[in-house]
C-alpha positions in Angstrom: 0.0 0.0 0.0 2.7 2.5 0.9 4.6 1.7 -2.2 1.5 2.4 -4.3 1.0 5.7 -2.5 4.7 6.5 -3.2 4.4 5.8 -6.9 1.3 7.8 -7.1 3.0 10.8 -5.3 5.9 10.5 -7.8 3.6 10.5 -10.8 2.1 13.9 -9.5 5.5 15.5 -10.4 5.2 15.2 -14.2 1.4 15.7 -14.1 1.9 19.0 -12.2 4.8 20.1 -14.4 2.8 19.6 -17.6 -0.1 21.3 -15.9 2.1 24.3 -15.2 3.3 24.6 -18.7 -0.3 24.6 -20.0 -1.4 27.0 -17.3 1.4 29.4 -18.0 0.6 29.4 -21.8 -3.2 29.7 -21.2 -2.8 32.8 -18.8 -0.4 34.5 -21.3 -2.7 33.9 -24.2 -5.5 35.9 -22.6 -6.3 39.1 -24.5 -5.2 42.4 -22.9 -2.9 42.1 -19.9 -2.6 43.1 -16.2 -1.2 46.6 -17.2 -4.2 47.3 -19.4 -6.6 46.1 -16.7 -4.8 47.9 -14.0 -4.4 51.3 -15.7 -7.9 51.4 -17.2 -8.5 54.7 -19.2 -4.9 55.7 -18.3 -3.3 52.9 -20.3 -0.9 54.8 -22.5 1.7 52.8 -24.3 4.4 54.3 -22.0 2.5 53.5 -18.8 1.9 49.9 -20.0 5.5 49.6 -20.8 6.4 50.7 -17.2 4.0 48.2 -15.7 5.3 45.3 -17.9 8.8 46.2 -16.9 8.0 46.4 -13.2 6.4 42.9 -13.2 8.8 41.3 -15.7 6.1 40.7 -18.4 8.3 42.2 -21.1 11.0 39.5 -20.7 11.2 36.3 -22.9 8.4 33.9 -22.2 10.7 31.1 -21.2 12.6 33.3 -18.7 9.3 34.2 -17.3 8.2 30.5 -16.9 11.5 29.3 -15.3 11.5 32.3 -12.9 8.0 31.6 -11.9 8.7 27.9 -11.4 11.8 28.6 -9.4 9.9 30.9 -7.0 7.1 28.3 -6.8 9.4 25.7 -5.7 10.5 28.0 -2.8 6.9 28.5 -1.8 6.7 31.9 -3.3 3.5 32.3 -5.4 4.0 36.0 -6.0 1.9 38.9 -5.1 -1.6 39.8 -6.4 -1.4 42.7 -8.9 -4.7 43.9 -7.9 -4.3 43.9 -4.0 -0.6 43.8 -3.6 -0.9 41.1 -1.1 1.0 37.7 -1.3 -1.0 35.1 -3.3 -0.4 32.5 -0.7 -1.9 34.8 2.0 -5.0 35.3 -0.2 -5.4 31.7 -0.8 -5.1 30.8 2.9 -7.6 33.4 3.8 -10.1 32.5 1.2 -9.7 28.7 0.6 -11.4 27.5 3.8 -14.6 29.1 2.6 -14.5 27.2 -0.7 -13.7 24.0 1.1 -16.5 24.4 3.6 -18.8 25.1 0.8 -17.7 22.1 -1.3 -17.8 19.7 1.8 -21.5 20.9 2.4 -22.5 20.4 -1.2 -20.7 17.0 -1.3 -22.6 16.0 2.0 -26.0 17.0 0.2 -25.0 15.2 -3.1 -23.9 11.9 -1.4 -26.4 11.9 1.5 -29.3 12.1 -1.0 -27.8 10.7 -4.1 -26.6 7.3 -3.0 -29.9 6.3 -1.1 -32.0 7.7 -3.9 -30.1 5.8 -6.6 -30.2 2.6 -4.5 -33.9 3.0 -3.9 -34.5 3.6 -7.6 -32.5 0.5 -8.5 -34.3 -1.7 -5.9 -37.6 -0.6 -7.6 -36.6 -0.8 -11.1 -39.3 -0.1 -13.7 -41.7 1.3 -11.2 -42.9 4.9 -10.6 -40.2 5.5 -8.0 -37.5 4.6 -10.4 -38.9 6.6 -13.3 -39.2 9.7 -11.0 -35.7 9.4 -9.9 -34.4 9.2 -13.4 -36.4 12.2 -14.6 -35.2 14.3 -11.4 -31.6 13.3 -12.1 -32.0 14.5 -15.7 -33.5 17.9 -14.7 -30.7 18.2 -12.0 -27.9 17.7 -14.7 -29.6 20.1 -17.3 -30.2 23.1 -15.0 -27.4 25.6 -15.1 -25.8 26.2 -11.7 -26.0 30.0 -11.9 -29.7 29.8 -12.9 -30.6 27.3 -10.1 -28.5 29.7 -7.7 -30.7 32.7 -8.7 -33.9 30.8 -8.3 -33.0 29.5 -4.8 -31.8 32.9 -3.7 -35.0 34.6 -5.0 -37.5 32.1 -3.6 -35.9 31.2 -0.1 -34.0 34.4 0.7 -35.9 37.2 -1.0 -39.6 36.0 -1.1 -39.8 33.7 1.9 -37.0 35.2 4.0 -36.1 31.9 5.4 -32.3 31.8 4.6 -29.7 34.4 4.3 -29.1 35.6 0.7 -25.2 36.3 0.6 -22.1 36.1 2.7 -20.7 33.6 5.1 -21.9 35.0 8.4 -24.1 37.7 9.8 -21.6 40.6 10.3 -23.4 41.5 13.6 -22.3 38.3 15.1 -19.0 38.8 17.0 -17.5 35.5 16.2 -14.0 34.1 16.9 -12.1 32.7 13.8 -9.0 30.6 14.4 -9.0 28.4 11.2 -11.4 30.4 9.0 -13.8 27.4 8.8 -16.7 29.2 10.3 -18.7 26.2 11.4 -15.7 24.4 12.9 -14.7 27.7 14.6 -18.0 28.1 16.2 -18.0 24.5 17.5 -14.4 24.8 18.9 -15.0 28.1 20.6 -18.5 27.1 22.0 -20.1 29.9 20.0 -22.9 27.7 18.6 -25.0 30.7 17.5 -22.2 31.7 15.1 -21.8 28.0 14.0 -25.6 27.7 13.2 -25.5 31.1 11.4 -22.7 29.9 9.4 -24.6 26.7 8.4 -27.6 28.8 7.4 -25.4 30.8 5.1 -24.2 27.6 3.5 -27.5 25.9 2.8 -28.4 27.8 -0.5 -25.1 27.9 -2.1 -24.4 24.3 -1.2 -27.8 23.1 -2.7 -27.0 25.1 -5.9 -23.5 23.7 -6.1 -24.5 20.1 -5.2 -27.3 19.7 -7.5 -25.3 18.5 -10.5 -23.2 16.0 -8.6 -26.2 14.7 -6.7 -27.9 14.0 -10.1 -24.8 12.2 -11.4 -24.3 10.3 -8.3 -28.0 9.0 -8.5 -27.6 7.8 -12.0 -24.3 6.0 -11.3 -25.6 4.5 -8.2 -28.6 3.3 -9.8 -26.7 1.7 -12.9 -24.2 0.0 -10.5 -26.8 -1.5 -8.2 -28.8 -2.7 -11.2 -25.6 -4.4 -12.6 -24.6 -6.0 -9.3 -27.9 -7.2 -8.2 -28.2 -9.3 -11.5 -24.7 -10.8 -10.9 -24.3 -14.6 -10.5 -23.0 -14.4 -6.9 -26.1 -12.5 -5.9 -28.4 -15.2 -7.5 -26.3 -17.9 -5.7 -26.7 -16.1 -2.4 -30.4 -16.1 -2.8 -30.5 -19.8 -3.8 -28.4 -20.6 -0.6 -30.9 -18.7 1.6 -28.8 -15.7 2.6 -30.7 -13.3 4.5 -32.2 -10.3 2.6 -30.4 -7.6 4.8 -27.1 -9.4 4.4 -27.6 -9.9 0.7 -28.3 -6.1 0.2 -25.6 -4.8 2.4 -22.7 -7.1 1.8 -23.4 -8.6 -1.7 -25.1 -5.7 -3.5 -24.5 -2.3 -1.9 -20.8 -2.8 -1.0 -19.9 -4.3 -4.4 -21.7 -1.6 -6.3 -19.7 1.2 -4.5 -16.5 1.1 -6.5 -17.9 3.2 -9.6 -19.9 5.4 -7.1 -16.8 6.2 -5.2 -14.9 7.1 -8.4 -17.7 9.3 -9.3 -17.8 11.1 -5.8 -14.0 11.6 -6.1 -14.3 13.3 -9.5 -17.2 15.4 -8.4 -15.4 16.5 -5.3 -12.6 17.9 -7.6 -15.0 19.5 -9.8 -16.8 21.2 -6.9 -13.8 23.3 -6.3 -13.8 24.7 -9.9 -17.6 24.9 -10.1 -17.8 27.0 -7.0 -16.9 30.2 -9.2 -20.5 30.7 -10.3 -22.1 29.9 -7.0 -19.8 32.0 -4.9 -20.4 35.0 -7.3 -24.0 34.7 -7.2 -24.2 34.4 -3.3 -21.3 36.9 -2.7 -19.5 34.0 -1.0 -16.0 35.2 -0.2 -14.1 32.0 -1.4 -11.5 31.4 -4.0 -14.2 31.1 -6.8 -15.2 34.8 -6.6 -11.6 35.9 -6.2 -10.6 33.8 -9.4 -13.4 35.4 -11.2 -12.1 38.9 -10.3 -8.6 37.8 -11.2 -9.6 36.8 -14.7 -11.3 40.2 -15.4 -8.2 42.0 -13.9 -5.8 39.7 -15.8 -4.1 39.1 -12.4 -1.5 36.6 -13.6 0.0 35.6 -10.2 -3.3 35.0 -8.6 -4.6 32.8 -11.6 -1.4 30.8 -11.8 -1.2 30.3 -8.0 -4.8 29.4 -7.3 -5.2 27.0 -10.4 -1.9 25.3 -9.3 -3.5 24.9 -5.7 -6.7 23.5 -7.2 -4.8 21.1 -9.4 -2.9 19.7 -6.4 -6.1 19.3 -4.4 -7.7 17.5 -7.3 -4.8 15.1 -7.7 -4.8 14.4 -3.9 -8.5 13.7 -4.0 -8.1 11.1 -6.7 -5.2 9.6 -4.8 -7.5 9.2 -1.7 -10.2 7.7 -4.0 -7.8 5.1 -5.2 -6.7 4.2 -1.6 -10.3 3.8 -0.7 -10.9 1.1 -3.3 -8.7 -1.3 -1.3 -10.9 -0.6 1.9 -14.1 -1.4 0.0 -13.1 -4.3 -2.2 -10.4 -6.8 -0.7 -9.7 -7.9 -4.4 -8.1 -4.4 -5.1 -6.1 -4.7 -2.0 -4.7 -8.1 -2.9 -3.8 -7.1 -6.4 
């Protein structure tokens, strides 16, 4: 197991290196540039040249790339052109919000998607199954930003049941040690602050988790249908294995591998999909900051944040691969 983990970690090196090359090329191919976005109407050729010289954007592209990689290996992600603060500092300040939102969305997607997919498969061809399939199709086709606006308008504006934006009521004097607001409220015993943070998470998490939920429902349903018709399940029935053991050990556990794979992929996609959701709900995570960085052509922020997301995505896939051996002993033996 440790050898496998070591090999996967070593494979991350060429993967991230290739990712850095593509990322650097994409960022530099954006029309305009930081100088034009920063200067606005004052963007004279002389002023643009001074900004480019200040940040080294007028140097050869290969020199810029190797300079950036060299600083990156030393833990220096550069400074934001828009705010002037270190990119790493901005990341550590905003990333907990995105992680908290992604975890909430994943809990909703898995907590509803797996039972619903299993329930639909167990009632294959019946009204429950057809309803689950239709709802999953609707969930996949509705754009995240559209659903976010609908949820915000109905539950925050019209009904007033939930907050419409932000992470926490500014009137609450809460203590923040980790920048994970729910966790901070629990650690410090400020349960009113933790509950308020949960209320602020509900609507954006619902909007962000809808597409993963729909995909998990369909994958779980298809996997359970395939497993429950397998030979060993029919053999178990013929030998008189109890219904509960048959469902839990034979069907559900053996159908989890593709579901776990899907959950891992969706967990990674939630980090990138949070941009639209955070923008609609004014949620101060990395998504909204990345959107601003794209408009401002803030190259250091774009490069640093996307590399962070790529590393997180790769580590999530590694965790998923490790979990296979915990679910299926055949994987562990091989």
